[in-house]
VEXKOL-464412 format. One record per residue (C-alpha): residue number from 1; residue in three letters; chain; x, y, z. Coordinates in pm, whole numbers, plus 32768, in hexadecimal, padded with zeros to 4 digits. Layout:
<nodes>
<node><nudo>NUM</nudo><midren>ALA</midren><gutor>A</gutor><east>X</east><north>Y</north><up>Z</up></node>
...
</nodes>
This chain:
<nodes>
<node><nudo>1</nudo><midren>MET</midren><gutor>A</gutor><east>F4A4</east><north>4872</north><up>F451</up></node>
<node><nudo>2</nudo><midren>SER</midren><gutor>A</gutor><east>F5A7</east><north>48D6</north><up>F351</up></node>
<node><nudo>3</nudo><midren>LEU</midren><gutor>A</gutor><east>F57A</east><north>4966</north><up>F1F6</up></node>
<node><nudo>4</nudo><midren>SER</midren><gutor>A</gutor><east>F535</east><north>481F</north><up>F145</up></node>
<node><nudo>5</nudo><midren>PRO</midren><gutor>A</gutor><east>F5ED</east><north>47F5</north><up>EFF9</up></node>
<node><nudo>6</nudo><midren>SER</midren><gutor>A</gutor><east>F4BF</east><north>4733</north><up>EF7B</up></node>
<node><nudo>7</nudo><midren>LEU</midren><gutor>A</gutor><east>F406</east><north>4881</north><up>EF6C</up></node>
<node><nudo>8</nudo><midren>PHE</midren><gutor>A</gutor><east>F515</east><north>4943</north><up>EEB3</up></node>
<node><nudo>9</nudo><midren>SER</midren><gutor>A</gutor><east>F46F</east><north>490E</north><up>ED60</up></node>
<node><nudo>10</nudo><midren>VAL</midren><gutor>A</gutor><east>F30B</east><north>4934</north><up>EDE1</up></node>
<node><nudo>11</nudo><midren>GLY</midren><gutor>A</gutor><east>F247</east><north>4A7A</north><up>EDC8</up></node>
<node><nudo>12</nudo><midren>LEU</midren><gutor>A</gutor><east>F211</east><north>4AFF</north><up>EF2A</up></node>
<node><nudo>13</nudo><midren>THR</midren><gutor>A</gutor><east>F133</east><north>4C24</north><up>EF8A</up></node>
<node><nudo>14</nudo><midren>PHE</midren><gutor>A</gutor><east>F175</east><north>4D49</north><up>F071</up></node>
<node><nudo>15</nudo><midren>HIS</midren><gutor>A</gutor><east>F08D</east><north>4E6D</north><up>F0BB</up></node>
<node><nudo>16</nudo><midren>CYS</midren><gutor>A</gutor><east>F119</east><north>4FCA</north><up>F0E5</up></node>
<node><nudo>17</nudo><midren>PRO</midren><gutor>A</gutor><east>F0E7</east><north>502E</north><up>F252</up></node>
<node><nudo>18</nudo><midren>GLN</midren><gutor>A</gutor><east>F098</east><north>5192</north><up>F1E2</up></node>
<node><nudo>19</nudo><midren>CYS</midren><gutor>A</gutor><east>EF99</east><north>5163</north><up>F0CA</up></node>
<node><nudo>20</nudo><midren>ASN</midren><gutor>A</gutor><east>EF5A</east><north>4FE9</north><up>F0BD</up></node>
<node><nudo>21</nudo><midren>PHE</midren><gutor>A</gutor><east>EFD4</east><north>4FD3</north><up>EF52</up></node>
<node><nudo>22</nudo><midren>THR</midren><gutor>A</gutor><east>F028</east><north>4E68</north><up>EF00</up></node>
<node><nudo>23</nudo><midren>VAL</midren><gutor>A</gutor><east>F185</east><north>4E09</north><up>EE8E</up></node>
<node><nudo>24</nudo><midren>ILE</midren><gutor>A</gutor><east>F1B9</east><north>4CB1</north><up>EDF4</up></node>
<node><nudo>25</nudo><midren>LYS</midren><gutor>A</gutor><east>F324</east><north>4C46</north><up>EDD0</up></node>
<node><nudo>26</nudo><midren>ASN</midren><gutor>A</gutor><east>F3E3</east><north>4AFF</north><up>EDD4</up></node>
<node><nudo>27</nudo><midren>GLY</midren><gutor>A</gutor><east>F45F</east><north>4A8B</north><up>EF27</up></node>
<node><nudo>28</nudo><midren>SER</midren><gutor>A</gutor><east>F5C5</east><north>4AC7</north><up>EEB2</up></node>
<node><nudo>29</nudo><midren>TRP</midren><gutor>A</gutor><east>F573</east><north>4C3B</north><up>EE92</up></node>
<node><nudo>30</nudo><midren>PHE</midren><gutor>A</gutor><east>F4F2</east><north>4C47</north><up>EFF8</up></node>
<node><nudo>31</nudo><midren>GLN</midren><gutor>A</gutor><east>F629</east><north>4B8E</north><up>F06B</up></node>
<node><nudo>32</nudo><midren>VAL</midren><gutor>A</gutor><east>F713</east><north>4CA4</north><up>EFF8</up></node>
<node><nudo>33</nudo><midren>VAL</midren><gutor>A</gutor><east>F643</east><north>4DE4</north><up>F002</up></node>
<node><nudo>34</nudo><midren>SER</midren><gutor>A</gutor><east>F654</east><north>4ECD</north><up>F12E</up></node>
<node><nudo>35</nudo><midren>HIS</midren><gutor>A</gutor><east>F578</east><north>4FE3</north><up>F0A3</up></node>
<node><nudo>36</nudo><midren>TYR</midren><gutor>A</gutor><east>F4B8</east><north>5040</north><up>EF6B</up></node>
<node><nudo>37</nudo><midren>LYS</midren><gutor>A</gutor><east>F3EA</east><north>5160</north><up>EEE3</up></node>
<node><nudo>38</nudo><midren>CYS</midren><gutor>A</gutor><east>F278</east><north>5111</north><up>EEEE</up></node>
<node><nudo>39</nudo><midren>ASP</midren><gutor>A</gutor><east>F1CA</east><north>5131</north><up>ED9E</up></node>
<node><nudo>40</nudo><midren>GLY</midren><gutor>A</gutor><east>F088</east><north>518B</north><up>EE52</up></node>
<node><nudo>41</nudo><midren>CYS</midren><gutor>A</gutor><east>F0ED</east><north>52AE</north><up>EF2F</up></node>
<node><nudo>42</nudo><midren>GLY</midren><gutor>A</gutor><east>F253</east><north>52F4</north><up>EEC1</up></node>
<node><nudo>43</nudo><midren>ARG</midren><gutor>A</gutor><east>F2E1</east><north>52D1</north><up>F020</up></node>
<node><nudo>44</nudo><midren>GLU</midren><gutor>A</gutor><east>F422</east><north>521B</north><up>F074</up></node>
<node><nudo>45</nudo><midren>ILE</midren><gutor>A</gutor><east>F3B8</east><north>50DE</north><up>F12C</up></node>
<node><nudo>46</nudo><midren>ARG</midren><gutor>A</gutor><east>F4AA</east><north>5020</north><up>F20A</up></node>
<node><nudo>47</nudo><midren>ILE</midren><gutor>A</gutor><east>F48E</east><north>4EA5</north><up>F21B</up></node>
<node><nudo>48</nudo><midren>THR</midren><gutor>A</gutor><east>F533</east><north>4E1E</north><up>F355</up></node>
<node><nudo>49</nudo><midren>TYR</midren><gutor>A</gutor><east>F5A1</east><north>4CB8</north><up>F394</up></node>
<node><nudo>50</nudo><midren>PRO</midren><gutor>A</gutor><east>F470</east><north>4C7C</north><up>F475</up></node>
<node><nudo>51</nudo><midren>ASP</midren><gutor>A</gutor><east>F397</east><north>4CFA</north><up>F354</up></node>
<node><nudo>52</nudo><midren>LYS</midren><gutor>A</gutor><east>F441</east><north>4BFF</north><up>F26D</up></node>
<node><nudo>53</nudo><midren>ILE</midren><gutor>A</gutor><east>F409</east><north>4AE2</north><up>F363</up></node>
<node><nudo>54</nudo><midren>ALA</midren><gutor>A</gutor><east>F296</east><north>4B3D</north><up>F373</up></node>
<node><nudo>55</nudo><midren>ILE</midren><gutor>A</gutor><east>F27C</east><north>4B49</north><up>F1F6</up></node>
<node><nudo>56</nudo><midren>PHE</midren><gutor>A</gutor><east>F321</east><north>49F4</north><up>F1D1</up></node>
<node><nudo>57</nudo><midren>GLN</midren><gutor>A</gutor><east>F24B</east><north>495E</north><up>F2E8</up></node>
<node><nudo>58</nudo><midren>LYS</midren><gutor>A</gutor><east>F10E</east><north>49E3</north><up>F243</up></node>
<node><nudo>59</nudo><midren>HIS</midren><gutor>A</gutor><east>F170</east><north>4932</north><up>F0FF</up></node>
<node><nudo>60</nudo><midren>ALA</midren><gutor>A</gutor><east>F204</east><north>47F3</north><up>F197</up></node>
<node><nudo>61</nudo><midren>HIS</midren><gutor>A</gutor><east>F0E6</east><north>4725</north><up>F105</up></node>
<node><nudo>62</nudo><midren>LEU</midren><gutor>A</gutor><east>F170</east><north>4775</north><up>EFA8</up></node>
<node><nudo>63</nudo><midren>ALA</midren><gutor>A</gutor><east>F2C5</east><north>46DB</north><up>EFF2</up></node>
<node><nudo>64</nudo><midren>THR</midren><gutor>A</gutor><east>F32D</east><north>45B7</north><up>EF1A</up></node>
<node><nudo>65</nudo><midren>THR</midren><gutor>A</gutor><east>F3E7</east><north>4488</north><up>EF99</up></node>
<node><nudo>66</nudo><midren>PRO</midren><gutor>A</gutor><east>F539</east><north>445D</north><up>EEEE</up></node>
<node><nudo>67</nudo><midren>PRO</midren><gutor>A</gutor><east>F553</east><north>431D</north><up>EE1D</up></node>
<node><nudo>68</nudo><midren>GLY</midren><gutor>A</gutor><east>F5DC</east><north>41F5</north><up>EEDC</up></node>
<node><nudo>69</nudo><midren>SER</midren><gutor>A</gutor><east>F59E</east><north>4289</north><up>F036</up></node>
<node><nudo>70</nudo><midren>ARG</midren><gutor>A</gutor><east>F47B</east><north>41A2</north><up>F08B</up></node>
</nodes>
């Protein structure tokens, strides 16, 4: 699976692996980010490409079908 553009404007969730604090950002943010500072624990959290794939797969049910593609 790729990082579906249909999820770029959808709020996706990610849980900090250190403290489980929930981050909700648009898919476009996850597409470009490689790390961020967790608001829960203050640690620098790395988001790898496999992490991104898992996030997008988890939210695949929220994807919209582009107009005219059916």
